[in-house]
C-alpha positions as CSV (number, residue, x, y, z in Angstrom):
1,X,62.1,22.5,1.8
2,X,63.1,18.3,1.9
3,X,60.9,15.1,0.3
4,X,58.7,14.5,3.4
5,X,58.6,17.8,4.6
6,X,56.7,18.3,0.4
7,X,54.3,14.9,1.2
8,X,53.3,16.2,4.4
9,X,52.4,19.8,2.8
10,X,50.3,18.3,-0.7
11,X,48.7,16.3,1.7
12,X,47.6,18.6,4.5
13,X,46.8,20.9,1.3
14,X,44.3,18.3,0.4
15,X,42.9,17.1,3.4
16,X,42.4,21.0,3.7
17,X,40.1,21.3,0.7
18,X,38.2,18.5,0.4
19,X,37.6,20.5,4.4
20,X,36.2,23.3,2.5
21,X,34.6,21.2,0.0
22,X,32.3,19.1,1.9
23,X,31.6,22.4,4.3
24,X,30.6,23.8,1.2
25,X,28.2,21.2,0.1
26,X,26.8,20.6,3.5
27,X,26.1,24.8,3.5
28,X,24.8,24.3,0.0
29,X,22.5,21.4,1.6
30,X,21.3,24.2,4.3
31,X,20.5,27.1,2.2
32,X,18.5,24.5,0.1
33,X,16.5,22.4,2.2
34,X,15.7,26.4,3.9
35,X,14.6,27.3,-0.2
36,X,12.5,24.8,-0.9
37,X,10.7,25.2,3.0
38,X,10.0,28.9,2.6
39,X,8.8,28.1,-0.7
40,X,6.2,25.6,0.5
41,X,5.2,26.9,3.4
42,X,5.1,30.6,0.7
43,X,2.4,28.5,-1.3
44,X,0.8,27.2,1.5
45,X,0.1,30.5,2.9
46,X,-1.1,32.3,-0.2
47,X,-3.1,29.7,-0.5
48,X,-4.9,29.0,2.4
49,X,-5.7,32.7,3.6
50,X,-8.3,32.4,0.9
51,X,-10.4,29.9,2.2
52,X,-10.6,32.2,5.5
53,X,-12.3,34.9,4.0
54,X,-15.8,34.3,2.0
55,X,-17.9,36.6,-0.7
56,X,-20.5,37.6,0.0
57,X,-23.3,39.1,-2.4
58,X,-25.5,42.1,-0.5
59,X,-29.3,41.6,-1.6
60,X,-32.6,43.2,-0.5
61,X,-34.8,40.3,0.7
62,X,-38.8,40.1,1.3
63,X,-39.6,38.0,3.2
64,X,-43.1,37.6,1.6
65,X,-45.8,36.2,3.7
66,X,-47.9,34.5,0.9
67,X,-44.7,32.8,0.2
68,X,-43.3,31.7,3.7
69,X,-47.3,31.5,5.1
70,X,-49.8,30.9,2.1
71,X,-52.5,29.8,4.5
72,X,-51.9,33.0,7.3
73,X,-51.8,30.1,10.1
74,X,-48.5,32.1,11.7
75,X,-47.5,28.2,12.2
76,X,-43.9,27.6,13.0
77,X,-43.5,24.3,11.0
78,X,-45.3,25.2,8.0
79,X,-42.9,28.7,7.9
80,X,-40.0,27.0,8.5
81,X,-40.9,24.4,5.3
82,X,-41.0,27.4,3.2
83,X,-39.3,27.6,-0.6
84,X,-36.9,30.4,1.2
85,X,-35.4,29.8,-2.1
86,X,-37.8,31.6,-4.2
87,X,-37.3,34.1,-1.3
88,X,-33.4,35.1,-2.9
89,X,-34.4,34.3,-5.9
90,X,-37.0,37.1,-6.2
91,X,-34.4,39.9,-4.7
92,X,-31.8,38.7,-7.8
93,X,-34.6,38.7,-10.3
94,X,-35.6,42.5,-9.0
95,X,-32.0,43.4,-9.7
96,X,-31.8,41.7,-13.2
97,X,-34.8,42.6,-14.7
98,X,-34.3,41.0,-18.3
99,X,-33.7,37.8,-17.0
100,X,-36.6,36.1,-18.4
101,X,-35.8,31.7,-19.5
102,X,-35.9,29.4,-17.6
103,X,-32.1,28.5,-17.4
104,X,-30.7,31.7,-17.6
105,X,-33.3,32.2,-13.8
106,X,-31.6,29.2,-12.7
107,X,-27.8,30.1,-13.4
108,X,-28.6,33.5,-11.7
109,X,-29.9,31.4,-8.8
110,X,-26.7,29.1,-8.3
111,X,-25.3,33.0,-7.9
112,X,-26.1,32.1,-4.2
113,X,-25.1,29.3,-1.9
114,X,-27.8,26.6,-1.3
115,X,-26.9,27.7,2.9
116,X,-28.0,30.7,2.7
117,X,-32.3,29.3,2.6
118,X,-31.7,28.4,6.2
119,X,-30.3,31.1,7.3
120,X,-32.8,33.4,6.5
121,X,-35.9,30.3,7.9
122,X,-33.4,30.9,11.0
123,X,-33.5,35.0,10.4
124,X,-37.2,35.0,10.5
125,X,-38.5,32.2,13.2
126,X,-35.9,34.2,15.5
127,X,-37.9,37.5,14.1
128,X,-41.1,36.8,13.0
129,X,-42.0,40.7,13.1
130,X,-39.4,40.9,9.7
131,X,-42.5,39.1,7.9
132,X,-43.8,41.4,4.7
133,X,-40.6,43.7,5.5
134,X,-37.5,44.4,3.3
135,X,-34.0,43.9,4.8
136,X,-30.7,43.6,3.0
137,X,-28.9,40.9,3.8
138,X,-25.2,39.7,3.5
139,X,-25.6,36.2,1.6
140,X,-22.7,33.8,0.5
141,X,-21.9,32.8,-2.5
142,X,-20.9,29.8,-3.9
143,X,-17.9,28.4,-4.1
144,X,-17.5,29.1,-8.1
145,X,-17.7,33.0,-7.7
146,X,-16.4,33.0,-4.8
147,X,-12.8,31.2,-6.2
148,X,-13.7,33.6,-9.4
149,X,-13.5,36.8,-6.9
150,X,-10.2,35.0,-4.9
151,X,-8.6,34.7,-8.3
152,X,-9.0,37.6,-10.6
153,X,-6.6,35.9,-13.3
154,X,-9.7,33.6,-14.1
155,X,-11.5,36.2,-15.6
156,X,-9.2,36.3,-18.5
157,X,-9.2,32.3,-19.4
158,X,-11.5,31.6,-21.8
159,X,-15.3,30.8,-21.1
160,X,-15.0,26.9,-21.4
161,X,-11.8,26.9,-19.1
162,X,-13.6,29.4,-16.3
163,X,-15.9,27.9,-14.0
164,X,-18.7,30.3,-14.8
165,X,-19.7,31.3,-17.9
166,X,-19.7,34.8,-20.1
167,X,-23.1,36.1,-18.6
168,X,-22.8,34.3,-15.4
169,X,-18.9,36.8,-14.9
170,X,-21.9,40.0,-16.7
171,X,-24.2,39.0,-13.6
172,X,-21.9,39.4,-10.7
173,X,-19.3,42.3,-12.1
174,X,-22.7,44.0,-12.6
175,X,-23.3,43.3,-8.9
176,X,-19.6,44.3,-8.4
177,X,-19.9,47.7,-10.0
178,X,-22.6,48.3,-7.4
179,X,-20.6,47.9,-4.2
180,X,-22.5,44.1,-4.0
181,X,-19.8,42.1,-3.6
182,X,-17.1,42.2,-0.8
183,X,-15.0,39.5,1.7
184,X,-15.8,38.4,5.1
185,X,-14.6,36.6,7.3
186,X,-15.4,32.3,6.8
187,X,-16.7,31.1,10.2
188,X,-18.2,28.2,8.4
189,X,-14.6,26.6,7.6
190,X,-14.3,27.2,12.1
191,X,-17.6,26.0,13.2
192,X,-18.9,23.3,10.3
193,X,-17.9,20.2,10.0
194,X,-17.1,18.2,5.7
195,X,-19.1,18.9,3.1
196,X,-20.0,18.3,-0.3
197,X,-20.1,22.1,-0.9
198,X,-16.7,23.9,-1.0
199,X,-18.3,27.0,0.4
200,X,-20.3,25.1,3.5
201,X,-17.3,23.4,4.0
202,X,-15.8,23.3,7.6
203,X,-13.2,21.6,9.7
204,X,-14.1,21.9,13.0
205,X,-15.8,18.3,12.5
206,X,-12.4,17.3,12.1
207,X,-11.0,19.3,15.0
208,X,-13.3,17.3,17.6
209,X,-12.5,13.7,16.4
210,X,-8.9,14.5,16.7
211,X,-9.3,15.8,19.8
212,X,-11.9,12.9,20.7
213,X,-8.9,10.7,19.0
214,X,-5.8,11.9,21.1
215,X,-7.5,12.2,24.0
216,X,-8.0,7.9,23.8
217,X,-4.5,7.8,23.1
218,X,-3.2,9.5,26.2
219,X,-5.4,8.4,27.8
220,X,-4.4,4.7,27.5
221,X,-1.0,4.9,26.2
222,X,1.0,7.3,29.0
223,X,0.3,5.3,32.2
224,X,1.4,2.2,30.2
225,X,4.3,3.6,28.5
226,X,5.7,5.1,31.5
227,X,4.5,2.1,33.7
228,X,6.7,-0.2,31.3
229,X,9.4,2.1,31.8
230,X,10.1,2.0,34.7
231,X,9.4,-1.8,35.5
232,X,12.3,-2.3,32.2
233,X,14.2,-0.1,33.8
234,X,14.4,0.5,37.6
235,X,12.4,-3.8,38.7
236,X,13.6,-6.0,36.3
237,X,16.2,-7.9,36.6
238,X,18.6,-8.0,33.4
239,X,18.5,-11.2,31.5
240,X,17.6,-12.1,28.0
241,X,14.1,-12.0,28.1
242,X,14.1,-8.6,29.1
243,X,16.6,-7.8,26.0
244,X,14.5,-8.9,23.7
245,X,11.6,-7.2,24.6
246,X,13.8,-4.3,25.1
247,X,14.7,-4.6,21.4
248,X,11.8,-4.8,20.1
249,X,10.2,-2.2,21.9
250,X,13.4,0.3,19.7
251,X,12.3,-2.4,16.9
252,X,8.4,-0.8,17.2
253,X,9.3,2.8,16.8
254,X,10.8,2.0,13.5
255,X,7.3,0.3,11.9
256,X,5.3,1.8,9.7
257,X,2.2,3.4,11.5
258,X,0.4,1.3,8.0
259,X,0.9,-1.9,10.5
260,X,-0.7,-1.0,13.1
261,X,-3.4,0.0,11.2
262,X,-4.1,-3.4,9.8
263,X,-3.9,-4.2,13.7
264,X,-6.3,-2.3,14.9
265,X,-8.8,-3.7,11.9
266,X,-7.6,-7.2,12.3
267,X,-8.5,-6.7,16.4
268,X,-10.5,-3.9,17.2
269,X,-12.7,-3.9,14.2
270,X,-13.4,-7.8,13.3
271,X,-12.7,-9.6,16.1
272,X,-13.6,-7.4,19.2
273,X,-16.4,-5.5,16.7
274,X,-15.9,-2.0,17.6
275,X,-17.4,1.0,16.1
276,X,-16.1,1.4,12.7
277,X,-14.7,5.3,12.2
278,X,-15.0,5.8,16.1
279,X,-12.5,8.0,17.9
280,X,-12.5,5.4,20.6
281,X,-11.1,3.0,18.0
282,X,-8.4,5.3,16.0
283,X,-7.1,5.9,19.6
284,X,-6.9,2.4,20.1
285,X,-5.0,2.2,17.3
286,X,-2.5,5.4,18.3
287,X,-1.5,4.9,21.6
288,X,-0.5,1.2,20.3
289,X,1.6,3.3,17.7
290,X,3.5,6.3,20.3
291,X,3.8,2.9,23.3
292,X,7.3,3.1,22.1
293,X,8.1,6.3,21.5
294,X,7.3,7.0,25.2
295,X,8.7,3.8,26.5
296,X,12.2,4.6,24.8
297,X,11.6,8.7,26.0
298,X,10.7,7.0,29.8
299,X,14.2,4.6,30.1
300,X,15.8,7.8,28.9
301,X,14.6,10.0,31.8
302,X,15.1,7.6,34.1
303,X,18.7,7.0,33.1
304,X,19.2,11.0,33.1
305,X,18.6,10.9,37.0
306,X,21.8,10.4,39.2
307,X,22.7,6.8,40.8
308,X,23.5,9.2,44.0
309,X,19.5,10.0,44.4
310,X,18.6,6.2,44.4
311,X,21.4,5.0,46.4
312,X,20.4,8.6,49.0
313,X,17.0,6.9,49.4
314,X,18.2,3.6,50.1
315,X,20.5,4.2,52.6
316,X,17.7,6.1,54.4
317,X,15.8,2.8,54.5
318,X,13.5,3.3,51.1
319,X,12.8,0.3,49.5
320,X,13.4,0.1,46.0
321,X,9.3,0.3,45.0
322,X,9.7,4.2,47.6
323,X,12.6,5.1,45.7
324,X,11.4,4.9,42.1
325,X,8.4,6.5,43.0
326,X,9.1,9.2,45.6
327,X,12.3,11.0,44.1
328,X,13.4,8.5,40.7
329,X,10.4,8.9,38.6
330,X,9.3,13.2,40.2
331,X,12.9,14.0,39.2
332,X,12.1,12.3,35.5
333,X,9.0,13.3,34.8
334,X,10.0,16.4,32.6
335,X,11.7,14.2,30.1
336,X,8.7,12.2,30.2
337,X,6.3,14.6,29.7
338,X,8.2,15.9,26.1
339,X,8.0,12.7,24.9
340,X,4.6,12.2,25.6
341,X,3.9,15.4,23.3
342,X,5.8,14.6,21.0
343,X,4.0,11.2,20.9
344,X,1.3,12.9,20.3
345,X,2.5,15.0,17.8
346,X,3.6,12.5,15.5
347,X,-0.4,10.6,16.2
348,X,-2.2,13.8,15.4
349,X,-0.5,14.0,11.7
350,X,-0.8,10.4,11.9
351,X,-3.2,9.3,8.6
352,X,-2.7,6.0,7.1
353,X,-3.7,3.8,10.1
354,X,-6.9,5.5,10.6
355,X,-7.2,5.2,6.8
356,X,-7.2,1.3,7.6
357,X,-10.3,1.6,10.2
358,X,-12.8,3.2,8.5
359,X,-11.7,6.9,9.7
360,X,-11.8,8.4,6.3
361,X,-15.8,8.4,5.8
362,X,-17.0,11.6,4.7
363,X,-18.6,13.1,7.5
364,X,-21.3,15.6,8.0
365,X,-21.6,16.7,11.5
366,X,-19.7,17.1,14.0
367,X,-18.9,14.7,16.5
368,X,-19.8,14.2,20.5
369,X,-19.0,11.5,21.7
370,X,-16.0,9.0,22.0
371,X,-18.4,6.3,19.4
372,X,-19.5,8.4,17.1
373,X,-18.0,8.6,12.9
374,X,-15.9,11.4,12.7
375,X,-12.3,11.9,10.8
376,X,-9.3,13.7,12.0
377,X,-7.1,16.5,10.4
378,X,-4.9,14.9,8.1
379,X,-7.7,12.7,7.2
380,X,-9.8,15.5,6.5
381,X,-7.1,17.3,4.4
382,X,-6.7,13.7,2.2
383,X,-10.0,13.9,1.7
384,X,-10.2,17.9,-0.2
385,X,-7.5,16.9,-1.9
386,X,-8.6,14.2,-3.9
387,X,-11.7,16.4,-4.4
388,X,-12.1,17.9,-8.2
389,X,-13.8,21.3,-7.1
390,X,-11.3,24.0,-7.2
391,X,-13.1,26.0,-4.3
392,X,-11.5,22.3,-2.1
393,X,-7.9,23.6,-3.3
394,X,-7.7,26.6,-0.5
395,X,-9.6,24.6,2.2
396,X,-6.6,21.8,1.9
397,X,-3.7,24.4,2.0
398,X,-5.9,26.1,4.9
399,X,-6.3,22.4,6.1
400,X,-2.2,22.0,6.6
401,X,-2.1,25.8,8.2
402,X,-4.5,24.1,11.2
403,X,-2.3,21.3,11.4
404,X,0.9,22.5,11.8
405,X,-0.4,25.7,14.0
406,X,-1.1,22.5,16.1
407,X,2.4,20.4,15.5
408,X,4.0,23.7,16.3
409,X,2.0,24.9,19.5
410,X,2.2,21.1,20.8
411,X,6.1,20.7,20.2
412,X,6.5,24.8,21.8
413,X,5.0,23.4,25.0
414,X,7.1,20.3,25.1
415,X,10.5,22.6,24.5
416,X,8.8,25.1,27.6
417,X,8.5,22.2,29.9
418,X,11.9,20.8,29.0
419,X,13.4,23.8,29.7
420,X,11.4,24.8,32.6
421,X,11.8,21.4,34.7
422,X,15.1,19.9,33.8
423,X,17.3,20.0,35.5
424,X,21.1,19.9,35.9
425,X,22.9,17.5,37.6
């Protein structure tokens, strides 16, 4: 083997070793990324699934007319304003007759969520024949007992590190022994808005806020972005000015989203005096952020249409505008739709620009219009995460699951549209 052959063989061996090392590093990177993704998803799912159920306690409630309607007037307004907490307290004391002191009675009563008083009131007003009768009810427990029931390892914690005292734990265990404790579907999570009490908090308010906000975003961004993309790609003359606009549109796609929030705060709130925390303003801010994404997708889709389509249309006597609107634009619509859905998915997951315009407010009502104060899913998750109560931990994880579900569905829809309508030239 001569000297040149040895040099080439050595070089080839070194190149093969470098290639093998690079492949190994790439494989390790992929494995690490997948491992971290699995760990994150497992932790979110493991914690979030707890929010879909709630602890319920069975009590025998006696609708005593002496408490609910002492004057025997039969007026619904008086029955609605009665003290239903007394009924719950009487049922608990009937099960624990040894509880005498006021502090112990207060601790015992804290086992049941305060929202159940209104539920009992509605039950009675809907069926007044329940007056002076006893009926079994599965009442929602308060958050502290719910957390203990969902995390049984906390029972072994020291009393000062546990959410409830030893006495409260004893009462709860006694109810368990009597088969008066169970898990039930937590429909409040899907039907209610935010609350200071974890067991009463739901995600429906933020879902509706996201819906109204994204509707405004789509209504503003889609027609403007498509028109801008068509003009720049098909109709505008190629000069320095249009080149300047194209470069800045591409740059805007990389601008941090919080900058758009500052713009919305300065223009929409301080100058135009639009309502703070409203989906209308949130949608306008997100529309500004989404415009570059849809414009870029529109131009890329238009470029993908073969020049022969344009030439054939013009050869048949169509004008430039007719060629674009009747032939080029319809053929590029699948790509435009895909880019629009991806842009809307990005808008759905944004929180920073909406924090700047006040959509971080604590909202207890479900918004019913574009002008009502509301929040959105990512901001709701942020609010729950920043709350100290232990019960909000599982709500935070469940909110992430709901947000991920919407994002996966939207991106899957974009893929389906592209696969179904995309044409191969």
